[in-house]
C-alpha positions in Angstrom: 29.7 46.8 48.8 28.3 47.9 52.1 24.8 46.6 52.7 21.9 48.6 54.3 18.4 47.4 53.8 15.4 49.4 55.0 12.0 48.1 56.1 9.1 49.9 57.7 10.5 49.5 61.3 14.1 48.4 60.8 17.4 49.2 59.3 19.3 46.0 58.5 23.0 46.9 58.2 26.5 45.5 58.3 27.8 44.8 61.9 30.3 47.1 63.4 32.6 46.8 66.5 30.1 48.9 68.5 27.6 46.1 68.2 29.5 43.7 70.4 27.8 44.5 73.7 24.3 44.3 72.3 25.0 41.0 70.5 26.7 39.6 73.6 23.7 40.5 75.7 21.2 38.4 73.7 23.6 35.7 72.5 24.5 34.6 76.0 20.9 33.8 76.9 20.3 30.1 76.9 16.8 30.4 75.3 18.4 32.3 72.4 20.3 29.1 71.4 17.4 26.7 72.0 16.8 25.9 68.3 19.9 27.3 66.6 22.0 24.6 65.0 25.2 26.7 64.7 27.7 28.1 67.2 27.6 27.6 70.9 26.4 29.4 74.0 29.0 31.1 76.2 30.5 34.4 77.3 32.4 35.9 74.4 30.3 34.1 71.7 28.7 37.5 70.7 32.1 39.1 70.4 33.5 36.3 68.4 30.5 36.4 66.0 30.8 40.2 65.4 34.5 40.0 64.9 34.1 37.1 62.4 31.3 38.8 60.4 33.2 42.1 60.2 36.2 40.2 58.7 33.8 38.6 56.2 32.6 42.0 55.0 35.9 42.6 53.1 36.0 39.2 51.4 35.9 39.3 47.6 34.1 37.7 46.1 31.7 38.0 48.9 29.6 34.9 49.8 28.4 35.7 53.3 26.1 38.6 54.4 25.6 38.6 58.1 23.6 41.7 59.0 22.4 43.4 62.2 18.7 44.0 62.7 18.3 47.4 64.3 15.0 49.2 65.2 14.7 52.6 63.4 13.1 54.2 66.5 16.1 53.7 68.8 18.9 51.9 66.8 18.6 49.0 69.3 20.0 45.8 67.9 17.3 43.1 68.1 19.0 40.2 66.2 20.7 39.3 63.0 20.0 37.8 59.6 22.3 35.8 57.3 22.4 35.1 53.6 25.1 32.7 52.5 25.7 31.9 48.9 26.1 28.1 48.8 26.3 27.6 45.1 27.1 30.6 42.9 26.9 28.6 39.6 23.3 27.6 40.4 22.4 30.9 42.1 21.5 29.3 45.5 21.7 30.8 49.0 20.9 29.8 52.5 19.0 32.0 54.8 19.3 32.2 58.6 18.0 34.6 61.2 17.9 35.0 65.0 16.1 37.5 67.1 16.8 38.4 70.8 14.3 36.6 73.0 12.8 39.9 74.4 11.7 40.7 70.8 10.1 37.4 69.9 6.6 37.5 68.6 6.7 41.1 67.3 7.2 40.4 63.6 10.9 41.3 63.5 12.0 38.0 62.0 9.3 38.1 59.2 10.3 41.7 58.4 14.0 40.7 58.2 13.3 37.6 56.1 11.3 39.5 53.6 14.1 42.2 53.3 16.9 39.7 52.9 14.9 37.6 50.5 14.3 40.7 48.4 18.1 41.4 48.5 18.8 37.8 47.4 16.5 37.9 44.4 16.7 41.5 43.2 20.3 42.4 44.0 22.2 39.2 44.0 19.9 37.5 41.4 19.7 34.2 43.2 17.4 31.6 41.8 16.7 29.7 45.1 16.9 30.7 48.7 16.5 28.0 51.4 16.4 27.8 55.2 17.0 24.9 57.5 14.9 25.0 60.7 14.6 22.8 63.8 11.5 20.7 63.5 10.3 21.9 67.0 10.8 25.6 66.2 7.1 26.4 65.4 7.7 30.2 65.5 10.5 30.0 62.9 8.4 27.6 60.7 5.6 30.2 60.9 8.0 33.0 59.8 9.0 31.0 56.7 5.5 30.1 55.8 4.3 33.7 56.2 7.1 34.7 53.8 5.9 32.1 51.3 8.7 29.6 51.7 7.7 26.0 50.8 8.4 22.9 52.9 10.7 20.6 50.8 11.4 17.9 53.3 12.9 16.8 56.6 16.5 15.9 57.5 16.4 13.3 60.2 18.8 13.8 63.1 21.1 15.9 60.9 22.5 18.1 63.7 23.8 18.0 67.2 22.7 21.0 69.2 23.6 21.3 72.9 24.6 17.6 72.9 21.2 16.3 71.5 20.6 15.0 68.0 18.0 17.2 66.2 16.0 17.0 63.0 15.4 19.8 60.6 12.9 20.9 58.0 14.1 22.5 54.8 12.0 25.4 53.3 12.8 27.2 50.1 11.6 29.9 47.8 12.3 30.2 44.1 12.6 33.4 42.2 9.5 32.8 40.1 7.5 32.1 43.3 8.9 35.2 44.9 7.9 37.4 42.0 4.4 35.9 41.6 
């Protein structure tokens, strides 16, 4: 199943080899990685990411959906969104997203989260979608709250990012809260 989600301003689609240069351009910026708790900064990190997610597209059953955020106006890649099925039996998935720094504050993350959440509940029939966010990432917390995710709790010093122990908040949305 090839995924293509449409929003007012974006096409959210499967990554392709031609995306490597654009992903490499934003993923090698230090501020892009400030709050991310996965991967590492470095030349070639964008290429490795695109190659990995392209390989995941053919996995069956599919449990990872890593999609490119592209602007309809110019097909520019502005980031990515991820939905990973963490527990199929209980219909649970984790959400992640990242936007290139030059596009921060323009509503792209909120638009992407709404689209992938809709996909999770209405196409994959998930019951619960959750996100783990660095406690200092106020912009990302705002995105989740704007998309009606509810704060569940805090994981204290649960990750090491760039050599520093970091704490995270967990936010989630249940299917009945989404449809309400």
